[in-house]
N, C-alpha and C positions, 0 to 999 in steps of 0.2 A: 124725086128729090124737088123741094121748092127753091125758089130763085135765091133765098138767103143761106141756103145750105152749101157747103163747100165739102170737097173731098180731095184726099191726096193719099199717095203710097210711098212708104219708106222701105228701103231695102238695105241691109248690111250683112257682111259675111265677117263671123267672128272665126279666127283662124286657130289651129293648134289646140283644139278644143279639149282633147286628153289632158293638157297640161296647164288649165286653167285652175286657178286657186280657189277653193270653196270659200263662200262668205266674203267674196270681193266682187265689186261691182265693175263691169267691163262696158264702156259706152261706145257708141258710134259718135261719128263727128256730128255737129250740130247742123241742122237744116232748116231753112225757113219755109213754111207753108202758111198761107193765108196771113202773112206778115206776123207769125208767131214762131219763135225757136223751139224746136223739137230734136230729141235725141232718143235712139233705141238704147236698151241697157238690159244686160242680163246678170242674174246673180245666181252662180252655181252653189248648191247646197247639197249635202249627202241625201237629203229627202228629195231632190229634184232639181229642175232648172226654172227659175222665176224670170219672166220676161216683163219689161217695163216699157212704156211709152212715156217719156219724160217731158212735160211742158215746162218751158222756161219762162212762162208768161208771169208778169209780176202778181204777186199774191193779192194786192189790193186793187186789181183792175175789175172790169165788169164781168158779170156772171156769164158763163157759158157752159154748155155740155158737148160731149163727143160719143158717137158710137164707134166702137172699135173691134176690128177683126184682125186676128193674129194667125199667119201661116208661117209654119218653120220647115224647112227642108234640111235634111242631113246629107252630107256629101262625104265619101270616103274614097279617095284615090281618083278623084274626079268624077266619080258617078253618083248620082243623086238618087236618094230614096223618094219615095213618093212624099208630097208635102202633108203635114199634120195641121189641122186647124185647132187653135186654143180659143175657146170661147169662156168668158167669165162665168163662174158657176151660178150666181143669182142674177146677173142682169147684163145685157150687151151695153148698157148706157151707164156712163161714169159721169156724175155731176161735178161741177166746178169745185165745191168743198173737198170732195174726194181727191180731185187731182191736186188741190192746193196742199192737202195733208200729205199725199204721196211725195210731191215735190220736196217739201220740207224735210221729210223723213229720209228720202233718198240722198239729198244733200248733206244731211247730217251725217249719214252712214258712210259717205264716200270719202270723208275726210280721213 
């Protein structure tokens, strides 16, 4: 990692998983990392569970990129199954234009 690169870890537990509504976003609390506000979000659908890293950085701010790795663990009655890694299908890197688009869409969908 070069001196200008930064890293952080976010964790959140979404509870009562079986009773989450399909097509409804569920968010973690906002956390600040590298002076930028972030949230984790999930969107349950009949086709699967979608996981989002939501950046609340202003859309007109300077360009940036992020490499993301997601690990999910499932717990039942206090016992954990082995964590599952989720890797984007096409690339590990998401550019700022994609994040801006995702942020705008997720904010629109959550209303």
